[in-house]
C-alpha positions in Angstrom: 64.7 3.2 178.9 65.8 -0.4 178.3 68.3 -1.7 175.8 65.7 -2.8 173.2 64.1 0.7 173.2 67.4 2.4 172.8 68.4 0.1 170.0 65.0 0.6 168.2 65.4 4.4 168.4 68.8 4.3 166.8 67.7 1.7 164.3 64.8 3.9 163.3 67.3 6.5 162.1 69.4 4.2 160.0 68.7 3.0 156.4 71.8 0.8 156.7 73.5 -0.3 159.9 77.0 -1.9 159.9 76.5 -3.8 162.0 73.4 -4.3 164.1 75.2 -6.7 166.4 77.9 -4.2 167.1 75.4 -1.5 167.7 73.6 -3.7 170.3 76.9 -4.5 172.0 77.9 -0.8 172.0 74.6 0.3 173.6 74.9 -2.5 176.2 78.3 -1.5 177.3 78.2 2.3 176.9 75.5 4.4 178.4 76.3 7.5 176.3 78.0 6.6 173.0 79.2 9.4 170.8 77.8 9.9 167.4 78.6 12.6 164.8 77.6 14.1 161.5 79.7 16.6 159.5 78.6 19.4 157.2 80.5 21.6 154.7 79.2 25.1 155.4 77.9 26.4 152.0 74.7 27.8 150.7 71.2 28.0 152.1 69.7 25.2 154.2 67.2 22.8 152.7 64.8 20.2 154.0 67.4 17.4 154.5 69.6 19.7 156.5 67.1 22.0 158.4 64.2 19.6 159.0 65.1 16.0 158.5 68.6 16.1 160.2 67.3 17.7 163.5 64.5 15.1 163.7 66.9 12.2 163.5 69.2 13.8 166.1 66.3 14.1 168.4 65.7 10.4 168.3 69.4 9.7 169.0 69.4 12.1 172.0 66.4 10.1 173.4 68.5 7.0 173.1 71.2 8.5 175.3 73.5 9.3 172.4 75.9 12.2 172.8 75.9 14.0 169.4 78.6 16.1 167.9 77.7 18.4 164.9 80.9 18.9 162.9 81.2 22.1 161.0 83.6 21.0 158.3 85.0 24.4 157.3 88.4 23.0 156.2 86.6 20.4 154.1 84.5 23.0 152.4 87.7 24.9 151.7 89.4 21.9 150.2 86.2 21.2 148.2 86.3 24.8 146.8 82.9 25.7 148.3 82.0 29.4 148.2 85.0 29.9 146.0 87.3 28.4 148.6 87.0 31.6 150.7 87.5 30.4 154.3 86.0 33.6 155.8 82.8 33.1 153.9 82.7 29.4 154.8 83.0 30.3 158.5 80.0 32.7 158.2 78.0 30.0 156.5 78.9 27.7 159.4 77.5 30.3 161.9 74.4 30.5 159.8 74.1 26.6 160.0 74.1 26.8 163.8 71.2 29.4 163.6 69.2 27.0 161.4 69.6 24.1 163.9 68.5 26.4 166.8 65.5 27.6 164.8 64.6 23.9 164.0 64.2 23.3 167.7 67.4 21.3 168.2 68.4 21.4 171.9 71.8 22.9 171.5 72.6 22.3 175.2 72.6 18.5 174.4 74.8 18.6 171.3 78.4 19.8 170.8 79.5 22.0 167.9 83.0 21.3 166.7 84.8 23.2 163.9 87.2 21.3 161.7 89.7 24.2 161.8 89.8 23.9 165.6 90.1 20.1 165.6 93.0 20.3 163.0 95.0 22.7 165.2 97.2 20.1 166.9 100.2 18.0 165.7 98.4 14.9 167.1 95.6 15.4 164.6 97.9 15.7 161.6 99.8 12.6 162.8 96.5 10.7 162.6 95.9 12.0 159.1 99.3 10.8 158.0 98.8 7.4 159.6 95.4 7.0 157.9 97.0 8.0 154.6 99.8 5.5 155.0 97.2 2.8 155.5 95.1 3.9 152.5 95.9 3.0 148.9 95.5 5.5 146.1 92.8 3.3 144.6 90.9 3.3 147.9 91.2 7.1 148.1 89.8 7.5 144.5 86.9 5.2 145.4 86.0 7.6 148.3 85.4 10.5 145.9 81.6 10.2 146.5 81.9 11.6 150.0 82.9 14.9 148.4 80.1 14.9 145.9 82.8 14.3 143.3 83.1 11.7 140.6 86.1 10.0 138.9 88.0 12.6 136.9 86.9 15.6 138.9 89.9 15.9 141.2 91.9 19.0 140.3 94.1 19.5 143.4 96.3 17.3 145.5 94.5 18.9 148.6 91.4 17.0 147.6 93.2 13.7 148.4 93.5 14.9 152.0 89.7 14.9 152.3 89.0 11.1 152.9 92.1 10.8 155.2 91.0 13.8 157.2 87.5 12.6 157.5 88.7 9.2 158.8 91.1 10.9 161.3 88.2 13.1 162.5 86.2 10.0 163.6 89.0 9.0 165.9 90.0 12.5 167.0 86.3 13.2 168.0 86.2 9.8 169.8 83.2 8.7 167.7 81.5 5.4 168.4 78.7 5.9 165.8 79.2 7.5 162.3 75.7 8.8 161.8 75.9 10.4 158.4 74.1 10.1 155.1 74.3 7.0 152.9 76.6 9.0 150.6 79.3 9.1 153.3 79.5 5.3 153.8 82.8 5.0 151.9 84.7 7.2 154.4 83.0 5.4 157.3 83.9 2.0 155.9 87.5 3.2 155.5 87.5 4.1 159.2 86.4 0.6 160.0 89.2 -0.8 158.0 91.9 1.5 159.2 91.0 1.8 162.8 92.1 -1.6 164.0 95.3 -1.3 161.9 96.2 1.8 164.0 95.3 0.1 167.3 92.0 2.0 167.4 88.4 0.9 167.4 86.0 0.0 164.6 83.1 2.6 164.6 79.5 1.5 164.0 78.0 3.0 160.8 74.4 4.1 160.9 73.7 5.7 157.5 70.5 7.7 157.2 68.2 8.0 154.2 68.8 10.7 151.6 65.6 12.7 150.7 64.9 12.7 147.0 65.0 15.9 144.9 61.7 17.2 143.5 62.4 16.0 140.0 62.5 12.3 141.1 65.0 9.6 140.3 68.0 10.5 138.3 70.2 8.2 136.2 73.4 7.1 138.0 76.2 9.7 137.6 79.1 7.6 138.7 79.4 8.5 142.3 79.5 4.9 143.6 80.1 1.4 142.1 77.0 0.2 143.8 74.2 1.1 141.4 71.5 1.5 144.0 73.6 3.8 146.1 74.8 5.7 143.0 71.1 6.3 142.1 70.3 7.5 145.6 73.3 9.9 145.6 72.5 11.2 142.1 68.8 11.7 143.0 69.1 13.3 146.4 67.8 16.8 147.2 70.8 19.1 146.8 71.0 22.8 147.7 73.3 23.3 144.8 70.3 22.3 142.5 67.6 24.9 143.4 65.0 23.5 141.0 65.0 20.1 142.8 65.1 21.6 146.3 62.9 23.1 149.0 64.7 25.6 151.3 63.8 26.3 154.9 63.3 30.0 153.9 60.8 29.3 151.2 57.4 30.9 151.6 54.2 28.9 151.7 53.4 29.9 148.2 56.9 28.9 147.0 56.6 25.5 148.7 53.2 24.9 147.1 54.5 25.8 143.7 57.5 23.5 144.0 55.5 20.6 145.3 52.8 21.0 142.6 55.6 20.9 139.9 57.2 17.8 141.5 57.4 14.4 139.9 54.5 12.4 141.2 52.8 10.1 138.7 49.4 8.6 139.5 49.6 5.2 141.2 53.4 5.2 141.0 55.1 4.7 144.4 58.6 3.8 143.3 61.0 6.8 143.4 58.2 9.2 144.1 59.6 12.2 146.0 56.2 13.3 147.3 55.7 9.9 148.9 59.3 10.0 150.1 58.7 13.2 152.0 55.4 11.7 153.4 57.3 8.7 154.8 60.5 10.3 156.1 59.2 13.7 157.2 55.5 13.8 157.8 54.9 10.4 159.4 58.1 10.6 161.4 57.1 14.1 162.7 53.3 13.8 163.1 52.6 10.0 163.2 49.6 10.4 160.9 48.7 12.3 157.8 45.4 14.0 157.0 44.5 14.7 153.3 41.7 17.2 152.9 39.6 16.8 149.8 36.2 18.1 148.5 33.3 15.9 149.5 32.7 15.0 145.8 36.2 13.5 145.7 35.8 11.4 148.8 36.1 14.0 151.5 38.9 14.3 154.1 40.8 11.1 154.9 43.4 10.4 157.5 46.2 7.8 157.2 47.7 6.4 160.4 50.7 4.8 158.8 52.8 5.3 155.7 52.0 1.8 154.5 48.3 2.7 154.5 49.0 5.9 152.5 51.2 4.0 150.0 48.5 1.3 149.4 45.8 3.9 148.8 48.0 5.8 146.4 49.0 2.7 144.5 45.4 1.6 144.1 44.4 5.0 142.7 42.3 5.9 145.8 44.3 9.1 146.3 44.9 11.6 143.5 48.4 13.1 143.1 47.1 16.6 143.4 45.3 15.9 146.7 48.5 14.2 148.0 50.6 17.2 146.9 48.3 19.7 148.6 48.6 17.8 151.8 52.4 17.4 151.7 52.9 21.1 150.9 50.8 22.0 153.9 52.7 19.7 156.3 56.1 20.8 155.0 55.1 24.5 155.4 54.2 23.6 159.1 57.7 22.2 159.6 59.5 25.0 157.8 57.5 27.9 159.4 59.3 28.1 162.8 62.7 28.3 161.0 61.5 30.8 158.5 60.0 33.0 161.2 63.2 32.8 163.3 65.2 34.3 160.5 62.5 37.0 160.0 62.4 38.0 163.7 65.9 37.4 165.1 68.3 40.2 164.2 71.5 38.1 164.2 69.9 35.3 162.2 68.4 37.7 159.7 71.8 39.3 159.2 73.6 36.0 158.7 70.9 34.9 156.2 71.3 38.1 154.1 75.1 37.6 154.1 74.8 33.9 153.0 72.2 34.8 150.3 74.8 37.1 148.8 77.4 34.4 148.4 78.0 32.9 145.0 77.5 29.1 145.3 80.4 27.1 143.8 80.9 23.3 143.5 
């Protein structure tokens, strides 16, 4: 695979790349760059985690990227997830690994790293302190959005460790590409600022899209100074908000019900979650999209690009109900292997039941 093909595969994953020139140089000089994404183990897996994330990683693996999946148990502990119970957080992390396996992710080509293991050396904590000494209090406060927290929500000094630890992780993991969601860009940008000051490198940031919640766009909630990014973070599908979320364990009937109740105004394409899933899930996975309709409503139609679908919807050639029915069917196809894995695999089933019993806290 030539350089241009590799670059396009990685670019296809990123909604924002800082910078494309640096990414091209990295791919030209390093055959297998290291990328990572980190996850606080808590709660049940939803579409962004269990379906979208593995699809993006698959593209990166094709481009020769070595991917590290970071199970951020210490971060979930600091962030008081699952009541701050580290044992429960660890079990949720084991459940996360089962979800990725069920989603078809080739676990022989990715490396799982636990934050509690990475943070077991004095060298790691030296990096954390060095990052902290090169970060102002104001800069740390501005990084609150990486925790899903807003100004005024910090209650413990430990939470100030969070951005410094996240930056230290990047260098401890030898990361070339920070390939996280757009809501994590502040920590990644801090790494780009601090790295050279410590005689280290400046990682490339490839931020992926955040799938919208079923209820559609939400007013900015103060997560970020950039209004557009704030809206994206405020509107994302979150497993802590079950009404706006589709889980990978939902039945076909539950998926259909949730999709049918979703925000999807006729002819409106802006901030339409059903079109969002069509673009970022269905067309990425299947390459085309078939919408089955009764003959009296135009009969079955197939779209070969998202742009074609969006144009038809905007012009009123496709009814919201027909679109919703099709999207529900495709999402069920993507979720089905994961759902069945947790029904048939004894270890996975046991982990699911344990995690279901946890009280979700923020």
